[in-house]
TORFI-877925 format. One record per atom (N, C-alpha, C, CB): x, y, z. Coordinates in steps of 0.2 Angstrom, whole numbers, plus 5000, padded with zeros to 4 digits. Atoms other than C-alpha are relative to their C-alpha. Glycine has a CB too. Layout:
<kedos>
XYZ/...
</kedos>
This chain:
<kedos>
499850044994/480351215013/499850035006/500849984999/500249964995/480351345026/499949965007/499450054999/500150044994/480451215040/500550025005/500149924998/499649994994/481151225057/500649965000/499649995007/499450045000/482951175059/500049955005/500650055000/500150054995/483051015068/500550015005/500149934996/499450004995/484751045077/499950075003/500649994997/499949944997/485151185088/500250054995/500550005006/499849965005/485251335077/500650045001/499450054999/499449964999/486751415085/500649955001/499950045006/499450054999/487751245087/500550014994/499749935000/499550005005/489351255078/500250074998/499849974994/499849945002/489451445078/500550045005/499450044999/499549974995/490651475093/500650034997/500249955005/499449975003/492051505081/499950074998/500149964993/500149935002/491251675076/500350055006/499350014999/499849964995/491751745093/500850025000/499949975007/499349995000/493651735089/500250024993/500449945003/499849995007/493651745070/500050074998/499649954995/500049945003/494051905061/499450004995/500650034998/500549995005/492651975050/500349994993/499650065000/499750015006/492951925032/499950074996/499749944996/500249945004/493152075020/499549994995/500750024996/500650015004/491452095012/499850074997/499549975004/500149945003/491552275006/500350004993/500250065004/499850005007/491752294987/500350074998/499549984995/499749945003/492952424979/499950004992/500750005002/500150005007/492352464962/499649944997/500650024996/500350065001/491252314962/500349935001/499850004993/499550064999/492652194967/500149995007/500650014996/499850034993/493052094983/500849994999/499649945002/499350025000/494852064988/500049924999/500350015007/500050075002/495351894982/500049955006/500649984996/500050044994/495651825000/499350005003/500450035005/500750004998/493751855002/499649944997/499650064999/500450055003/493251704992/500249935003/500250004992/499950074999/493051524996/499949964993/499549975006/500150045006/493051384983/499649945001/500749984997/500450065000/491751254980/500149964994/499250025000/499950045006/491951104969/499749935000/500849994999/500350065000/491250944963/500349954996/499350014997/499650055004/492650854953/500050024993/499749935001/500149985007/492150944937/500150074999/499449984997/500049925000/492051134941/500150035006/499450034996/499949964994/492451264954/499650065000/500850015001/500349944999/491451404960/500350045005/499249995001/499849964995/492051554970/499550045003/500650054997/500549964996/490951624983/500350055005/499649955004/499849944996/491251794991/499750005007/499950064996/500250004993/491151835009/499350045001/500550035004/500649964999/489651955005/499449964997/500150064996/500550045002/488651804998/499950004993/499350035003/500150005007/488951834980/500549954996/500250074997/499650055003/489551684969/500250044993/499649944998/499849955005/490651784956/500449964995/500550055003/499750035005/491451644946/499749925000/500850005001/500250075001/490751474940/500049984993/499349995004/500050025007/491151394924/499649934999/500749994997/500550065001/489751264918/500149984993/499350025002/500050054994/489851124916/500749985002/499749944997/499350024999/491751104916/500450065003/500449974994/499649954997/493151194925/500350054995/500649975004/499749965006/493851264908/499450024995/500549964997/500649975004/492051304901/500050085000/499449975002/500249934999/491551484898/499650015006/499750034994/500349994994/490951564914/499250014999/500350055004/500749984999/489051564919/500050065004/499649945003/499949944996/489551694932/500750024999/499849995007/499349985001/491051804929/500050085003/500250004993/499949934997/490851964941/500750015002/499550005006/499349994998/492651924946/500450044995/500349935000/499649965005/493351994930/499650054996/500349954995/500449955004/491852094923/499450025005/499749964994/500549984995/490952174938/499350034997/500350055004/500649985003/489652264927/499649954997/500150064996/500450045005/489152134915/500149925001/500150024993/499850074999/489951964921/499549955003/500650005003/500550054997/488451894930/500249985007/499949954996/499950024993/488251834948/499449975003/500250065004/500550034996/487251734960/500150025007/500049924999/499949974994/487051844975/499549995005/500250084999/500550004995/486151814991/500350045006/499849935003/499649964995/486651965002/499550035005/500450064996/500549974995/485852035018/499950074998/500350005007/500249935001/484952205016/500350045006/499350014999/499749964995/485852345025/500749985002/499550005006/499350024997/487452335035/500149945003/500250065005/499950064997/488152175040/500849985001/499749944996/499450035000/489752085045/499949924998/500450015007/500150075002/490151915038/500749965003/500049994993/499550044997/491251765045/500049944996/499949995008/500050055005/491751635032/500549945003/500150024993/499650054999/492451465035/499849934996/500049985008/500250075003/492451285028/499849965006/500649974996/500150054995/491751145038/500649965001/499349964999/499450044999/493051035046/500049944995/500049975007/499850065005/493850915033/499550004995/500049935004/500549995005/492650975020/500150064995/499350005003/500049945004/492451085005/499350035000/500249984993/500749964999/490651135010/500250065005/499549955004/499949944997/490751315016/499450035004/500350054995/500549964996/489851415029/500250075001/499949965007/499949924999/489651605031/499550025005/500050044993/500549974995/488851685046/499950074998/500349995007/500149935002/488051855042/499750035007/499550014994/500349964994/487751975057/499850064998/500650005006/500349945002/486552115055/499750035006/499549994994/500349974994/485752245067/499449965002/499950074999/500750034999/484152145066/500149925002/499550014995/500050074999/484751965067/500749974997/499449974997/499450045003/486051825062/499849944996/500549985006/500250065005/485951695048/500749974998/499650034994/499550045002/487051565042/499949974993/500249935004/500050035007/487351515023/500449945000/500150054995/499650065001/487951335019/500049994993/499749945004/500050005008/488551315001/500449944998/500450064998/499750065003/489051164991/499949994993/499749945004/500150035007/489351104973/499949935002/500650024995/500250064997/488450944977/500349944996/499350005000/499950075002/488950764974/499549955003/500849985001/500450064998/488150594978/500549955004/499549974995/499650054998/488750444987/500349964995/499549955004/499650035006/489250374970/500550054997/499449984995/499549955003/490350524967/499750064996/500449964995/500249945003/490150664955/499349994997/500550024994/500650015003/488350694949/500150014992/499550065003/499950005007/488050684930/499750074998/499649954997/500249935001/487450874931/500350045005/499250005000/499749954996/488051034939/499450025005/500250064997/500549994995/487051064956/500450055005/499749945003/499749954995/487551224966/499450015005/500250064996/500550004994/486551224983/500250055005/499949935003/499849954995/486451374995/499450005005/500150074997/500650014995/485451345011/500250065005/500149945004/500049954996/485051495022/499749985007/499750074997/500350024993/484751465041/500050065004/500449945003/500149944995/484051595053/500349975007/499350025001/499750014994/485051595069/499750045006/500750015000/500349954995/484351745079/499650064996/500550025005/500349945003/483151885075/499749994993/500550065000/500350015007/482651915057/500650034995/499450044999/499649985005/483751935042/499750004993/500749965000/500350005007/483151985024/500650004995/499550064999/499550015005/484251935010/499750024993/500249934999/500249985007/484152014992/500349954996/500350074998/499750055005/484351894978/500150034993/499549944999/499949985007/485151934961/500349944997/500550065000/499750065005/485451794948/500050034993/499549945001/499949975006/486151874933/500649964996/500250075000/499550045004/487051774919/500550044996/499649954996/499549975004/488651814910/499850014993/500749975001/500149995007/488551884893/500649984996/499850074998/499350025003/490351824890/500250054995/499849934996/499849945004/490951994883/499650014994/500749984998/500549995005/489352014874/500049954994/500150074997/500050055005/489651854864/499349965000/500649965000/500750034999/487951784870/499550045003/500149935004/500649964997/486251844875/499649955004/499650044995/500450054997/485451744889/499350015000/500350005008/500749995000/483651714889/499749945005/499750004993/500450054996/482251614899/499449984996/499850035007/500650035003/480851504893/499749955004/500249964993/500450054996/479551384900/500049944996/499350035001/500050075003/479751204896/499849955006/500849984998/500350054995/478751064905/499850035006/500549955000/500249974994/478151184918/500550035004/499749945004/499449974996/479851244923/500250074996/500649955000/499749945003/480651414920/500749984999/499950075005/499350025002/482251374911/500450064997/499949944994/499549955002/483751484908/500549974994/500450045005/499550025005/484851474892/500650054999/499649994993/499449965002/486651544890/500449964995/500450015007/499750045006/487151484873/499849935001/500850015000/500250075000/487251294875/499949975007/500649964997/500150024993/487051294894/499350015001/500450045005/500850004998/485251244900/500049995007/499749954996/500150014993/484751264918/499450035003/500650035003/500649984996/483451294931/500250035007/499549955001/499949974994/483451404946/499449985005/500050085000/500550034996/482551314960/500050035007/500149925001/500049974994/482051384977/499449985005/500050085000/500550014995/481051354993/499450055000/500349995007/500649965001/479351434996/500150075003/499449965003/500049934997/479951585006/500350054996/500549995006/499849955005/480751664991/499550034996/500549974995/500449965004/479851804982/500450024994/499650065003/499649995006/480551814964/499750034994/500449934998/500349975006/480351904948/500549984995/500050085001/499650035006/481051824932/500050044994/499849934999/500049975007/481551904916/500649974996/500150085001/499550035004/482751864902/500750025003/500050034993/499449984997/484051954911/500249965006/500050075003/499950054995/483951834926/499450005005/500650035004/500550014994/483051824943/500250055005/500049935002/499949964994/482851954957/499549985005/500050084998/500550014995/481951934973/500350015007/499849935000/499850004993/482051924992/499849945004/499650065003/500250054996/481951805006/500250025007/500349934998/499949984993/481751825025/500149945004/499550055003/500050054996/482351705038/500050025007/500649954999/500049994993/482051705057/500349945004/499350025003/499750064996/482751595071/499649944999/500150025007/500350075000/482451415068/499749994993/499549995005/500250015007/481951435049/500550004995/499550064999/499550005006/482851395033/499750004994/500549945001/500249995007/482751425015/500549974996/499750074998/499550035004/483651345000/499950034993/500049935000/499949985007/484151414983/500549964996/500150074999/499550055003/484951304970/500050014992/499949935001/500050005008/485451304951/500249934998/500550054998/499850065004/485451144941/500150014993/499449945002/499949985007/486251154924/500449944997/500450065000/499650055004/487051054910/500150034993/499749934999/499949975007/487651084892/499949944995/500750025000/500150045005/487050994877/499749935002/500649994995/500250064998/486150864887/499350015004/500549975006/500749994996/484350824895/500250025007/499749935000/499949974994/484150914911/499549975006/499850075000/500350034994/483650824928/499850065004/500449955004/500249954996/482550934939/499849975007/499450044997/500150034994/482750874957/499550045004/500649985004/500349974995/481650914972/500450045004/499549965003/499649964995/482151054984/500349965006/499650055003/499850044995/482250924998/500649964998/499449965003/499450045002/483350814988/500650044999/499849974993/499449965001/484550954984/500350025007/499850064996/499849984993/484551005002/500449945004/499450025004/499750054997/484950835008/500749984997/499649944999/499350015003/486450824996/500550045002/499950004992/499549964997/487250965004/500449965006/499750065004/499750044995/487550845019/500349944997/499449985005/499650055003/487950705008/500750024997/499549974994/499449975002/489250805000/500550015005/499950074996/499649994994/489950855017/500349935002/499650045005/499850064998/489950675022/500649974996/499449955001/499550035005/490950625006/500650035001/499750004993/499349974999/492250755008/500349985007/499850085001/499750024994/492450705026/500349935000/499550015006/499850075000/492650525022/500750004996/499549964996/499450005004/493950565009/500650035004/500050054994/499549974996/494850685021/500349955006/499850065003/499850054994/494950545035/500549954997/499449975002/499550045003/495950445022/500750034999/499749974994/499349975001/497350575021/500449985006/499950085000/499550024996/498850505029/500550055002/500449944997/499649954997/499650635040/499950015007/499950074996/500150004993/499950635058/500450055004/500149935003/499649944997/500950795061/499650055004/500350034995/500449964996/500450935072/499650064997/500550045005/500449965004/499751035058/499549974995/500450054996/500450055005/498550905051/499450054997/499649955004/500649965003/497051035049/500350044994/499750055005/499849965005/498151145038/500249954994/500650045002/499850045005/498850995028/499449974997/500449945003/500650025003/497150925025/499650054996/499549975005/500349955003/496451095020/500350014993/500050075004/499650005007/497851105006/499849944996/500750015001/500250065004/497450925001/499350014997/500149945004/500749995003/495650964999/500050054995/499550035006/500049965006/496051114988/500349974994/500550065002/499750045006/497151004977/499449954997/500649965002/500550045003/495650884976/499550044996/499749975006/500549965004/494551024969/500350014993/500050075003/499749995006/495851044955/500149944996/500750035001/500050075004/495750854950/499450004996/500149945005/500650005004/494650854935/499849924999/500250034993/500250074999/493750684938/499949974993/499549995004/500250045006/493150644920/500649984996/499650054995/499450035003/494950624914/500649995004/500250054995/499450004995/496150634929/500550054999/500349934998/499649945001/496950794923/500050045006/499850044994/499949964994/497550914937/500150074997/500549985005/500049935002/497151104933/500550035004/499350035000/499549964996/498551224938/499650055005/500450044995/500449964996/497151334945/499350004997/500350085001/500750005002/495251364944/499850064997/499649995006/500249945003/495251534937/500550024994/500050065005/499649975006/495851644922/500050075001/499749984993/500049935001/496451814920/500150045006/499450034997/499849964994/496851864938/500750035000/499849965007/499449975001/498251984939/500649985005/500050075000/499450014996/500051944946/500250075004/500549974997/499949934997/500052134950/499450044999/500750044998/500649965002/498552244952/500150054995/499750035007/499949955006/498352344936/500549984995/500250065003/499550035004/499752234928/499749974994/500549965004/500250035007/499752144911/500149925000/500350034995/499850085000/500251964917/499449975003/500649995005/500750034998/498451894918/499849944996/499550064999/500150065004/498451714912/499549965002/500749975000/500550054999/497351574910/500349945003/499649984993/499750064997/497751434922/499649945000/500350025007/500550065000/496351314919/500249944995/499350024998/499750065004/497451184910/500549965005/500450034994/499650054996/498551044916/500750014997/499849934999/499349995001/500451084916/500349935002/500350065004/499750064998/501550934916/500450015007/500549984995/499749984994/502551024930/499549995006/500350075000/500550004995/501051054941/499749935002/499550054999/500350074999/500250884938/500549955003/499849974993/499550054997/501950794942/500050025008/500650014997/499949984993/502150894959/499449985004/500150085000/500750024996/500250864963/500049935001/499450034996/500050074999/500450684960/500449985006/500349964994/499650014994/501850684973/499750025006/500750034999/500349984994/500850784985/499449955002/499750074999/500650054999/499350654983/500449945003/499749994994/499650064998/500650514986/500250015008/500649984996/499849984993/501250605002/499450005005/500350075000/500650014996/499450615008/499749945000/499550064997/500350075000/499150435005/499450004995/499849985006/500650015005/497850474991/500249974994/499850084998/499750045006/498450334979/499550004994/500249935003/500550005005/496850334969/500150064995/499349995002/499949945003/497050514964/500750014996/499950065004/499350005003/498950494961/500049964994/500549985005/500050055005/498650344950/499750034994/499749945002/500449975005/497350434940/500350054996/499350025002/499749945003/498350594937/500649974996/500250055006/499450035003/499950494933/499949964994/500449955005/500150035007/499150384920/499850054995/499449955002/500249955005/498350534912/500650034997/499550055003/499449975002/500050614911/500449964995/500450025006/499650055004/500950464904/499650004993/500149945003/500450015007/499550444890/500150074996/499349995001/499949935004/499750634885/500750004997/499950065005/499350005003/501650614884/500149954995/500549995006/500050055005/501450464874/499850024993/499749935002/500449985006/500250544862/500450064997/499350025002/499849945003/501050714860/500850025002/499650065003/499349994999/502850704867/500050055006/500450034994/499949954994/503550824881/499850074999/500750005002/500349945000/502350964879/500050035007/499350004996/500049974993/502251094893/499349995003/500150074999/500750004997/500351094896/499549974995/499850065002/500550035004/498751014890/499350035002/500049925000/500749994997/496851044891/499849955004/499550014994/500250054995/495950954904/499749944996/499450035004/500250055004/495250844890/500649964996/499550024994/499450035002/497050804885/500350024993/499949934999/499849975006/497250914869/500550055001/499450024996/499549944999/498651044866/499650065002/500450014993/500449934998/498151214874/500050054994/500450035006/500049955005/497651344862/500450065001/499250024998/499649944999/498651504859/499550055004/500250034993/500449964997/498051644870/499650054996/500450045005/500449955004/496751764864/499750055006/499449974996/500249954996/496151924872/499250005001/500250074998/500749994999/494351944880/499950075002/499749955005/500149935000/493652114879/499550025006/499750034994/500449994993/493052134898/500550045004/499849945003/499549964996/493752254911/500649975004/499550045006/499550034996/494752134921/500050025007/500750024997/500049984993/495052124940/500550065001/500349935004/499749944999/495552294946/500350034994/500649995005/499849975006/495652344928/500749984997/500050085001/499450035003/497052234924/499949974993/500349955005/500150025007/497252214906/500749974997/499850054995/500650035003/497352114895/499849935004/500149984993/500350074997/496151964901/500149954994/499350015002/499950055005/496751814892/499749935001/500849994999/500150074999/496151634889/500449974995/499249994998/499550035003/497251504882/500650025003/500050024992/499449994997/499051504886/500650004995/500149965006/499550005005/500651554877/500649955001/500450075000/499550064998/501651414886/499949944996/500049985007/500250075003/500851284875/500549984995/499350014996/499550025005/502251294862/500750015002/499850034993/499349994997/503751334873/500349935001/499950045006/499650064998/505151214876/500250015007/500750004995/499849994993/505451184894/500349935002/499350015005/499650064998/506751054899/499849985007/500850025000/500250034994/506051044916/499449955000/499750065004/500550055001/504650934909/500349935002/499750004993/499650074999/505950784910/500149995007/500650004996/499950024993/506350804928/499449995003/500450065003/500650004996/504550834933/499749934999/499550054997/500350065001/503950674925/500449945003/499949984992/499650054997/505450564931/499950005007/500750004997/500050004993/505350624948/499349975003/500050075003/500750034999/503450584948/500049925000/499550034995/500050075001/503750414941/500449965006/500449984994/499650034995/505150384954/499650005007/500650045001/500350004994/504050434969/499449955000/499750075001/500550055001/502650324962/500249935001/499750014993/499750074999/503750174962/500249995007/500649994995/499850004993/504450224979/499549985005/500350065002/500650014996/502750204986/499849934999/499450044999/500250075001/502750014981/499649994994/499649985006/500450015006/501950034964/500449984995/499650064998/499650035005/502449964948/499850034993/499849924999/500149975007/502650034930/499849944995/500650044998/500150055005/501849934916/500550014994/499250014997/499550005006/502849894900/499950064995/500049944996/500249945004/501950034890/500350065003/499350004998/499749944997/502350164902/500750015001/499750015007/499250015000/504150104904/500350024994/500249935002/499749985006/504450124886/499950084998/499649964994/500149925000/503650304886/500650035003/499350025002/499549964996/504850354900/500749994997/500049975007/499450025003/506350264891/500150054994/500149934998/499949965005/506050364876/500150085002/499350004995/499949944997/505850524886/500750015002/499550025005/499349994998/507550494894/500550004994/500249935004/499649995006/508350474877/500050074997/499849954995/500149945003/507650634871/500350055005/499250025000/499749954995/508250724887/500849994999/499849985007/499250015001/510050644885/500250044993/500149934999/499849975006/510050714867/499950085000/499549984994/500149935001/509350884870/500150055006/499250014999/499949954994/509850954887/500550064999/500349965005/499649945002/511151074879/499650064997/500649984996/500449955003/509751174871/499850055005/499449974996/500349954996/509151334878/499249995000/500150074997/500750005000/507351344884/499750065004/499849935004/500349944997/506051454892/500049995008/499350004998/499950014993/506351384910/499349995003/500350065003/500650024996/505151344924/499550065000/500249985007/500549944999/504451524924/499850024993/500450065003/500349995007/504051514905/500150074997/499249995000/499849935003/504951674900/500150004993/500750025004/500050005007/504951734883/500749994996/499750074998/499350015003/506851734880/500349945002/500450065002/499650064998/507651564879/500750015003/500049954994/499450004997/509151544890/500249935002/500150055006/499850064997/510251404898/499850015007/500749994999/500249994993/509251414914/500249955004/499250015000/499750054996/510051334928/499549955003/500450035006/500550054998/508451254935/499949954995/499450045002/500250055005/508151174918/500649954999/499950044993/499550055001/509851094917/500049955006/500750045000/500150044994/509651034935/499449954999/499950045006/500650045001/507950964930/500249944995/499450044997/499750065005/508850864915/500449955004/500350034994/499550054995/510150794928/499549965004/500450055004/500550044996/508650744939/499749954996/499550055003/500450055004/507750654925/500449944998/499850044993/499650065001/509250554920/500249965006/500650024996/499850044994/509750514938/499449965002/500150065005/500650044998/507950454941/499949944995/499450045001/500150065005/507950354925/500549955001/500250034993/499550054998/509550264930/499849965006/500750035001/500350044994/508750224947/499549954998/499850055005/500650045002/507150164939/500349944996/499550044996/499850065004/508150054927/500449955005/500550024995/499650044995/509249984941/499549965004/500450045005/500550034996/507649944950/499549954996/499550055004/500450045005/506949844935/499450034998/499849945004/500749965003/505549974931/500150024993/499950065005/499949985007/506350034915/500549954996/500350075000/499650045004/507249944901/500750025001/499949994992/499349984998/509149944904/500550014994/500449955004/499749995007/509649964885/500550065000/499650004994/499649945000/510250144887/500250025007/499550054996/499849984993/510550144906/500750035000/499949945004/499349974999/512450174904/500050074997/500549954997/500049945004/512150314891/499750055005/499749994994/500349954996/510950404903/500550025006/499349975003/499549994995/512250384917/500550054998/500349945003/499549965003/513550464906/499850074999/500349984994/500349935001/512450614901/499850035007/499449994996/500149984994/511950634919/500650045003/499749955005/499349974998/513750664924/500250064996/500549945001/499849955005/514050774909/499650075002/499949994993/500449954998/512650884915/500250035006/499249985000/499849974994/513250904932/500650035000/500149945005/499449965001/514950954926/499950064997/500549954996/500149945004/514251084914/499750055005/499449984995/500349964995/513151154929/500650035004/499549975004/499549984996/514651164940/500550054997/500449945003/499549965003/515751244927/499750074998/500249974994/500349945003/514451374920/499550045005/499749984994/500649974996/513051404933/500250035007/499549955000/499849974994/514051434949/500350065000/500449955004/499649935000/514551614953/500450005007/499450065000/499649994994/515951634965/499950075003/500849994999/500249944997/515551814967/499450005004/500050054994/500750004996/513751784972/500049955005/499549994995/500050064996/514151624981/499349974999/500150025007/500750035001/512551554973/500049974993/499550055001/500250025007/511951464957/499650064997/499649935000/500349955003/511451594945/499349984997/500450034995/500650015004/509751614936/500249964993/499650074998/499750035006/510751574920/500750025000/499650014993/499249985000/512651584916/500150074998/500449954996/499849935001/513251764917/499550055001/500250004993/500649954999/511551834922/500250055006/499449965001/499949964994/512151894939/499350005004/500350074999/500750004997/510351854945/499949945003/499550024994/500250064996/509551734957/499349974997/500050015007/500650035002/508051614954/499849965006/500149954994/500250034994/507051554969/499849934999/499450035003/500250075002/506551394960/500649955001/499749994993/499450044999/508351334963/500049965007/500650044999/500150044993/507751284981/499849934998/499550045004/500350075002/506951134972/500649954999/499650004994/499450055001/508751064968/500149965006/500650054998/499950044994/508851004986/499549945000/499850045006/500550055001/507250904983/500249954995/499350024999/499850045006/507950844967/500749965002/500250044994/499450034997/509550784977/500650014995/499949925000/499449985004/510750884966/500550035004/499750054995/499549974997/512450934971/500149995007/500050084999/499950014993/513150944989/499750055004/500750005001/500349964995/512651035005/500250074999/500149975006/499749934999/513751185004/499850054995/500750005000/500249955006/513351264987/499250015001/500249974993/500849995000/511451234989/499850045006/499749935001/500249964994/511451305007/500250084999/500449985006/499849935001/512451465001/499550034995/500750004997/500549985005/511151474986/499450025004/499949954995/500649984996/509751474999/500150075003/499849945004/499949934996/510551615009/500050064995/500749995003/500049945005/510751724993/499350014998/500449984994/500749995001/508951694989/499650045005/499649934998/500349974994/508351745006/500250075000/500249975007/499849935000/509451905005/499750044995/500750005000/500249955006/508951964988/499349994998/500449984994/500750015003/507251884984/499550005006/499949944997/500550004994/506451885002/499750065001/500449985006/500349944999/505152005006/499549995005/499650034994/500550024995/504251995023/500149925001/499350024999/500150074999/503651815025/500149964994/499449985003/500150035007/503751775006/500650024996/499450024997/499449995005/504951774991/499750014993/500449935000/500149995007/504951834974/500349954996/500350074997/499850065004/505251714959/500750014998/499649994994/499349995002/506851794953/500250075000/500049974992/499849944999/507851944953/499650054995/500850014998/500349955003/506952104948/499249994999/500350024993/500750025001/505252014948/499650055005/499949935003/500449954996/504652144962/499850064996/500550025006/500349955004/504452264948/499449994996/500650034995/500550015005/503152174939/499549955003/500349964994/500550054997/502252044951/500150005008/500149944997/500050014993/501951994969/500549945002/499449995003/499650054998/502851864979/499749934999/500250005008/500350065002/502651684973/499949955006/500449974994/500150034994/501851584987/500449935000/499349985001/499750065000/502551414982/500850005001/499949964993/499349994999/504351484982/500249995007/500350064997/499850004992/504351515001/499949935003/499550055003/500150074998/503651335004/500649964998/499449974998/499450045002/505051264993/500650025004/500150024992/499449984996/506351365003/500049975007/500050085001/500150044994/505651295019/500249935000/499350015003/499850075001/505751125012/500749984999/499649974994/499350015001/507451145006/500550015006/500350054995/499649994993/508151215023/499949935004/499750065003/500050064996/507451065032/500349944997/499249985001/499750065003/508050935019/500850015001/499850004993/499249995000/509851015021/500249995008/500250074998/499950014993/509650985040/499950065004/500849985001/500149944996/509251165045/499250005002/500150064995/500750014999/507651105052/499650065003/499949945005/500349944996/507251255064/499950054995/500550025006/500049945005/507651385050/499449984995/500650014996/500550025005/506551285038/499350005003/500149944997/500750014997/505051255050/499850075001/500149965006/500249934999/505051445055/499850034994/500650045003/500249975006/504951495037/499349974998/500549984994/500650035001/503551375034/499450035004/500049925000/500549984995/502551425049/499850074999/500249985007/500149935001/502751605046/499650014994/500650045000/500449995006/502051595028/499349975001/500449964994/500750034999/500651475034/499650055004/500149945003/500449954995/500151605048/499850064996/500450025006/500149945003/500251755036/499449984995/500650024996/500650015005/499051665023/499449985004/500249934996/500550024996/497951605037/499650065003/500149965006/500349944998/497651785042/499550034995/500550055002/500549985005/496751815026/499749944997/500550044994/500450055004/495351705019/499949945004/500449984994/500250074997/494851525023/500449944999/499349994998/499650055002/496251425017/500149984993/499849945004/499950015007/496151444999/500650054998/499450034996/499449965001/497951504993/500050024992/500649955001/499949975007/498251614978/500749984997/499850085000/499350015003/499751604966/500550055004/500050024993/499549954997/500551764974/499750045005/500250044994/500349954995/500351894988/500450064999/500149975007/499649934999/500852074989/500549995005/499550065000/499550004995/502552074998/499950055006/500650004997/500149954995/502052225008/499350005004/500150074997/500750004997/500152215011/499849935002/499550044996/500250074999/499952025010/499449994997/499949995008/500650015004/498452044999/500149954994/499750064997/499950065005/498151894987/500150034993/499549955001/500049995007/498651904969/500049944996/500750054998/499950055004/498551794954/499449955001/500649965001/500650055001/497351644950/500049965007/500149954994/500150044994/496651534964/499449954999/499950055006/499450034996/496551404971/500549984995/499749945004/499450025004/498251384965/500449945002/500650065000/499850064998/498851214964/500850005003/500049954994/499350004998/500751244965/500150035008/500450054996/500049984994/500451344981/499849955005/499650075001/500350054995/499451214990/500549935000/499349984998/499650065000/500551064984/500750015003/500149974993/499449994996/502151154990/499950005007/500350074997/500150004993/501351185007/499949935002/499350035001/500150074998/500850995008/500749975000/499649964995/499350035000/502650945003/500450025006/500350014994/499649974994/503451065016/499849975007/500050075000/500350034994/502251005030/500249935001/499350015000/499850075000/502650825025/500849995002/499949974993/499350004999/504550855026/500150025008/500450044996/499949974993/504350955043/499849945005/499650065001/500250054995/503450805051/500449944999/499349984998/499650065000/504450665044/500850015001/500049974993/499349984999/506150755046/500549964996/500249995007/499650055004/506850665031/500750034999/499650004993/499349975002/508750685028/500150024993/500549955003/499949995007/509450755013/500349944996/500550064999/
</kedos>
């Protein structure tokens, strides 16, 4: 291609004069997690570092084995790096209302811009994976080094290249793909991958792309066609974002979190992944390194509500329908694969892990746990869906009625709680979730959405649960609801009880005060008492606290909590939230983009703007 850029090459770069440089120096081969942007196409997510290296991309699906996994295996995981030679600074951002990302590289000899996209078309997701990276010269000259190295998947596969139909084709087990580039690239190919260089000067641009698929014929588009789809993808993201219904003072932040949630919607089925990555540690060097590329009923339910708050009814309906079908087929399980099957038990992958955090796990141990919160999550989702003027079909109504009966029968049992802990207890949050489920079931029955056969029984059990919680879970000494009866500990997820409309103002407000005192750390909160010994602060908890304060009428307190956390996250990265942050340094921890973090942000902003009463 190597054609002159039609538009002013420095247009749109004014933001660089005020933005802080993105951390692009690697420590032991690794970048800080806040140095990544996320690209997506409705089927997979790629993480692109501020130094120009794509370190994570699972092909063809979000939960497939990675094609690039430098993120967890710096020496052998593979990467797609386009990095300036010599010293440089980089400034990374998303285009407005889009998941197309731009990075400005500033070197002693010149400045260049990289534009990146996992491409789609005007008809939606492409039937193949297409990762496009355009480099534009802005001033002077900048030479980029190219490294395209494929993951060996913990030495379980051996990538190779062949020539088919005039194309150099790479093979990584069942994944077949081509690396395409414009004429300015000089490359050297081998079974290991591709290495090379490309130079851009002011007014020139080059493009590199990967087109890939698995167990299917491969389309090989032209470079100009791929380049054009970057702008098509941007236009489609903007078109979607313009439909987001939010008119508050923080629309940009609201839309950015909505766009992150959209990345986690797996379009082939409607499932919503909890996060796009696996194995990232909740504490650097720690052992809580789980795989979140699955659909949790809890996360999916909360995300449906966030989509409804944003006016994204198509996404909400798709996710809700998927959820109901899984519950009909398998009952109240905790989580499912994106294809709708039970999640496999965890197994260890023999790779170094991020910051040498071991073990690295795929699969998830929560798959066979009992979590009473599932009931509250699904009924709150159904209630919000109906509240938006929608209607439940008879089949879905029967599924929900059966779940209400199961909840009414089983609420007295111990479970693993919202935090999926290994020791079953009578977790207060779980009991409140059962109360919530039956309260919403009664309301749905009264509204004609559910059969009324067992409506009175649900009402009686709802009141029994409330009485049990009041008797066993409130601590006069702590002036708060306990983690579980007799524990003497706190649980930040109890902030959700306000959203669930449980109990009265005074006890909930006192519980929030206790959580702030014991679990607060800087701008954020730990999940539960003593969690600071094993993990970072859980981002969603802080947004839940902010939302709860506002719903209780403490609008100023809640808004300040929300805006402080939002500002702290904005100081690091480009708007992609991780699961946790280090309470002292603010560095990101855990998997990302993390759905719970973004949807809690969306819901808190929605409450702040609407000033909904309790």
